[in-house]
VEXDREN-2710 file (C-alpha; in Angstrom, 1 decimal):
% VEXDREN-2710
k/r/px/py/pz
1/UNK/-0.2/-14.4/9.4
2/UNK/2.2/-17.2/10.3
3/UNK/5.5/-15.5/9.5
4/UNK/7.1/-12.6/11.4
5/UNK/7.1/-9.5/9.3
6/UNK/10.6/-8.4/8.2
7/UNK/12.1/-5.0/7.9
8/UNK/12.8/-4.1/4.2
9/UNK/16.2/-2.6/3.4
10/UNK/16.9/-0.4/0.3
11/UNK/20.6/-0.3/-0.2
12/UNK/21.9/2.1/-2.9
13/UNK/18.7/1.5/-4.9
14/UNK/18.6/3.2/-8.3
15/UNK/16.4/2.9/-11.3
16/UNK/16.7/4.5/-14.8
17/UNK/14.3/4.7/-17.7
18/UNK/15.7/5.3/-21.2
19/UNK/19.0/6.3/-19.7
20/UNK/17.6/8.9/-17.4
21/UNK/17.7/8.2/-13.6
22/UNK/14.3/8.1/-11.8
23/UNK/15.9/7.7/-8.4
24/UNK/19.4/6.8/-7.3
25/UNK/21.3/6.0/-4.1
26/UNK/18.2/5.3/-2.0
27/UNK/19.2/3.9/1.4
28/UNK/16.3/3.4/3.7
29/UNK/14.8/0.7/5.9
30/UNK/11.0/0.2/6.1
31/UNK/10.7/-0.9/9.8
32/UNK/9.3/-4.3/10.5
33/UNK/5.6/-4.4/11.6
34/UNK/5.2/-0.7/10.7
35/UNK/2.7/1.1/8.4
36/UNK/4.8/3.4/6.2
37/UNK/3.3/5.9/3.8
38/UNK/4.9/7.4/0.7
39/UNK/3.9/10.7/-0.9
40/UNK/5.4/12.8/-3.7
41/UNK/4.6/14.6/-6.9
42/UNK/3.0/12.7/-9.8
43/UNK/5.6/11.0/-12.0
44/UNK/8.4/11.2/-9.5
45/UNK/8.8/7.4/-9.3
46/UNK/6.7/6.3/-6.3
47/UNK/5.1/3.4/-8.2
48/UNK/8.4/2.4/-9.7
49/UNK/10.0/2.3/-6.2
50/UNK/7.1/0.2/-4.8
51/UNK/7.3/-2.2/-7.8
52/UNK/11.1/-2.5/-7.1
53/UNK/10.3/-3.4/-3.4
54/UNK/7.7/-5.9/-4.6
55/UNK/10.3/-7.5/-6.9
56/UNK/8.1/-6.7/-9.9
57/UNK/10.8/-4.4/-11.5
58/UNK/14.5/-5.0/-11.5
59/UNK/16.5/-1.9/-10.2
60/UNK/19.4/-0.7/-12.2
61/UNK/21.6/-0.3/-9.1
62/UNK/21.5/-1.5/-5.5
63/UNK/19.1/-4.0/-4.1
64/UNK/16.1/-4.7/-1.9
65/UNK/16.4/-7.2/0.9
66/UNK/14.6/-8.4/4.0
67/UNK/16.5/-7.9/7.2
68/UNK/16.1/-11.6/8.2
69/UNK/18.1/-12.8/5.2
70/UNK/15.1/-14.6/3.7
71/UNK/13.9/-13.8/0.2
72/UNK/10.8/-11.6/0.0
73/UNK/9.4/-13.8/-2.8
74/UNK/6.2/-15.4/-1.6
75/UNK/5.9/-13.1/1.4
76/UNK/4.4/-10.0/-0.3
77/UNK/0.8/-9.1/-1.0
78/UNK/0.5/-6.4/-3.8
79/UNK/-2.3/-4.1/-4.6
80/UNK/-1.8/-1.9/-7.6
81/UNK/-3.6/1.2/-8.8
82/UNK/-5.9/-0.9/-11.1
83/UNK/-8.1/-3.5/-9.5
84/UNK/-7.2/-6.2/-12.1
85/UNK/-10.4/-8.2/-11.3
86/UNK/-11.0/-11.1/-13.6
87/UNK/-14.1/-10.1/-15.6
88/UNK/-15.5/-13.7/-15.7
89/UNK/-15.0/-14.5/-12.0
90/UNK/-17.6/-13.8/-9.3
91/UNK/-16.6/-11.4/-6.5
92/UNK/-15.9/-14.3/-4.0
93/UNK/-13.8/-16.1/-6.6
94/UNK/-11.8/-13.0/-7.4
95/UNK/-10.9/-12.6/-3.7
96/UNK/-9.7/-16.2/-3.4
97/UNK/-8.1/-16.4/-6.9
98/UNK/-4.6/-16.4/-5.5
99/UNK/-5.2/-19.5/-3.5
100/UNK/-6.9/-21.2/-6.4
101/UNK/-4.0/-20.6/-8.7
102/UNK/-1.5/-21.9/-6.1
103/UNK/-3.7/-25.0/-5.6
104/UNK/-4.1/-24.0/-1.9
105/UNK/-7.3/-24.7/0.1
106/UNK/-9.9/-21.9/-0.3
107/UNK/-11.1/-20.4/3.0
108/UNK/-14.5/-19.2/1.7
109/UNK/-15.7/-18.3/5.2
110/UNK/-12.8/-15.9/5.7
111/UNK/-13.3/-14.4/2.3
112/UNK/-17.0/-13.9/2.9
113/UNK/-16.2/-12.2/6.3
114/UNK/-13.8/-9.8/4.6
115/UNK/-16.3/-8.9/2.0
116/UNK/-19.0/-8.3/4.7
117/UNK/-16.7/-6.0/6.6
118/UNK/-16.3/-4.0/3.4
119/UNK/-20.0/-3.7/2.8
120/UNK/-20.1/-6.2/0.0
121/UNK/-21.7/-9.2/1.7
122/UNK/-24.6/-9.0/-0.7
123/UNK/-22.4/-9.0/-3.8
124/UNK/-20.6/-12.3/-3.4
125/UNK/-21.9/-13.7/-6.7
126/UNK/-21.7/-10.5/-8.7
127/UNK/-19.4/-10.1/-11.7
128/UNK/-17.0/-7.1/-11.8
129/UNK/-19.1/-5.5/-14.6
130/UNK/-22.0/-5.3/-12.1
131/UNK/-20.0/-3.3/-9.6
132/UNK/-19.1/0.4/-9.3
133/UNK/-15.5/1.5/-9.4
134/UNK/-15.4/1.9/-5.7
135/UNK/-16.9/-1.5/-5.1
136/UNK/-14.3/-3.0/-7.5
137/UNK/-11.5/-1.3/-5.5
138/UNK/-12.9/-2.8/-2.2
139/UNK/-12.9/-6.3/-3.8
140/UNK/-9.3/-5.7/-4.7
141/UNK/-8.5/-4.7/-1.1
142/UNK/-10.3/-7.8/0.2
143/UNK/-8.2/-9.9/-2.2
144/UNK/-5.0/-8.3/-0.8
145/UNK/-6.0/-8.8/2.8
146/UNK/-7.1/-12.4/2.1
147/UNK/-3.5/-13.3/1.0
148/UNK/-2.5/-12.8/4.7
149/UNK/1.1/-12.0/3.9
150/UNK/3.6/-10.4/6.4
151/UNK/4.5/-7.7/3.8
152/UNK/1.8/-5.6/2.1
153/UNK/2.5/-3.1/-0.6
154/UNK/-0.4/-0.9/-1.8
155/UNK/-0.4/1.8/-4.5
156/UNK/-3.2/4.3/-3.9
157/UNK/-5.6/1.6/-2.7
158/UNK/-8.4/4.0/-1.7
159/UNK/-8.3/6.5/-4.6
160/UNK/-11.6/5.4/-6.2
161/UNK/-13.6/5.6/-3.0
162/UNK/-15.9/8.4/-1.8
163/UNK/-14.7/10.2/1.3
164/UNK/-16.9/8.3/3.8
165/UNK/-16.1/4.9/2.3
166/UNK/-12.5/5.9/2.0
167/UNK/-12.3/6.7/5.7
168/UNK/-14.0/3.4/6.6
169/UNK/-11.6/1.4/4.5
170/UNK/-8.6/3.3/6.0
171/UNK/-9.9/2.2/9.4
172/UNK/-10.3/-1.4/8.3
173/UNK/-6.9/-1.5/6.7
174/UNK/-5.2/0.0/9.7
175/UNK/-6.9/-2.6/11.9
176/UNK/-6.4/-5.7/9.7
177/UNK/-2.8/-4.9/8.8
178/UNK/-1.6/-4.0/12.2
179/UNK/1.8/-5.6/13.0
180/UNK/2.6/-6.2/9.3
181/UNK/5.3/-4.4/7.3
182/UNK/3.1/-2.1/5.1
183/UNK/4.1/0.5/2.5
184/UNK/1.3/2.5/1.0
185/UNK/1.5/5.2/-1.7
186/UNK/-1.0/8.0/-1.5
187/UNK/-1.4/11.6/-2.8
188/UNK/-3.6/12.5/0.2
189/UNK/-1.8/14.2/3.1
190/UNK/-4.8/13.5/5.4
191/UNK/-4.6/9.8/4.6
192/UNK/-0.9/9.8/5.3
193/UNK/-1.4/11.5/8.6
194/UNK/-4.3/9.1/9.6
195/UNK/-2.4/5.9/8.7
196/UNK/1.3/6.6/8.7
197/UNK/3.6/5.5/11.5
198/UNK/6.4/6.4/9.2
199/UNK/5.8/9.2/6.6
200/UNK/8.2/9.6/3.6
201/UNK/8.4/12.1/0.8
202/UNK/9.9/11.2/-2.6
203/UNK/11.0/14.2/-4.7
204/UNK/13.6/15.6/-7.0
205/UNK/15.2/14.5/-10.2
206/UNK/16.7/12.0/-9.6
207/UNK/14.3/11.5/-6.7
208/UNK/15.5/11.1/-3.1
209/UNK/13.6/10.0/0.1
210/UNK/13.1/12.2/3.1
211/UNK/11.3/11.5/6.4
212/UNK/8.5/13.7/7.9
213/UNK/7.6/13.2/11.6
214/UNK/4.3/11.4/11.9
215/UNK/1.6/12.7/14.3
216/UNK/1.4/11.2/17.7
217/UNK/-1.2/8.6/18.6
218/UNK/-2.2/5.2/17.5
219/UNK/-3.5/4.7/14.0
220/UNK/-6.0/5.2/12.5
221/UNK/-5.9/8.7/13.9
222/UNK/-9.1/10.8/13.9
223/UNK/-9.3/13.1/10.9
224/UNK/-10.0/16.0/13.2
225/UNK/-7.2/15.4/15.6
226/UNK/-5.1/18.6/16.0
227/UNK/-1.9/16.7/15.3
228/UNK/-3.3/15.2/12.2
229/UNK/-4.5/18.6/10.9
230/UNK/-1.1/20.2/11.6
231/UNK/0.6/17.3/9.9
232/UNK/-1.7/17.5/6.9
233/UNK/-1.0/21.2/6.6
234/UNK/2.8/20.6/6.9
235/UNK/2.7/17.9/4.2
236/UNK/0.6/20.0/1.9
237/UNK/3.1/22.9/2.2
238/UNK/6.0/20.6/1.5
239/UNK/4.3/19.3/-1.6
240/UNK/3.3/22.7/-2.8
241/UNK/6.9/23.9/-2.3
242/UNK/8.3/21.0/-4.3
243/UNK/9.0/19.0/-1.2
244/UNK/12.0/21.1/-0.2
245/UNK/13.6/20.3/3.1
END
C-alpha cells in the first residue's frame, strides 16, 4: 500500500428505490485505517450502502467523500457477495486480472504467495469450475487483497466457508488489511466481534446507523474471549429485538 488510507465521510446520505427510501440522512465517518463491521437484518440496505461507498451506486441524496479531499476512485478494492471469477481464466490469472486489464505489471510471486496463504497453492492452474464454492470465495478474497488498495469494501466475504476455514480467513484478512480503511458486511455477530474495531448496526425503515461498542483487545480477537462472547450475545439480542436502541 503506497497511499495513506483516508477516512470516509457519509454526509446526509440517502437512497430510494421505486420512490421508497432505503436509508436517509446518514451522517457517519468510517475512521481512517480502521476495520469497521456493518450488521443488520436482511434487506435493510447494507449492500446498497456499501455500493454507494464504493461509488458503484449513485445515492439520491447527500454524498460520500474521503476526508483528504481526494476522489475515492481508484483507491477502493471491492469484494461482493458473488465471487465473479472469470470461468475461462486460471486461478492465478483471476487473482491478477485487475492488473492485466489496467495494463499494469503482474506480480505473479505476490499472487502465488497470497494463494498459498489461503491453502490454494496447489490450485494455481485450476479453472473456477474445478473449485468448490469455498475455494472460489478464497480466490476472490486473494484477488481483493492483491489489489493492495488503501480502502477495502467487502460484502459477506466469508459466507461460503466452513467454520474452520472461515476463522482462518478472518485471521488472514485482519492481518493483511491492518492499517487500511475497511468496511465489511456480515450477518455473523461472532465475526463482527472478532474483527470489528468499529461495529455498526443498520436498521429501520428508512434505515439508520447506530454504533455498538466493540470488545476490547487487538483483532482478530479469540472466539472464546469473554468480551467477544458478551459482545456476540449483545449483538444477537439487538438483532432479535429488531436492533432497537
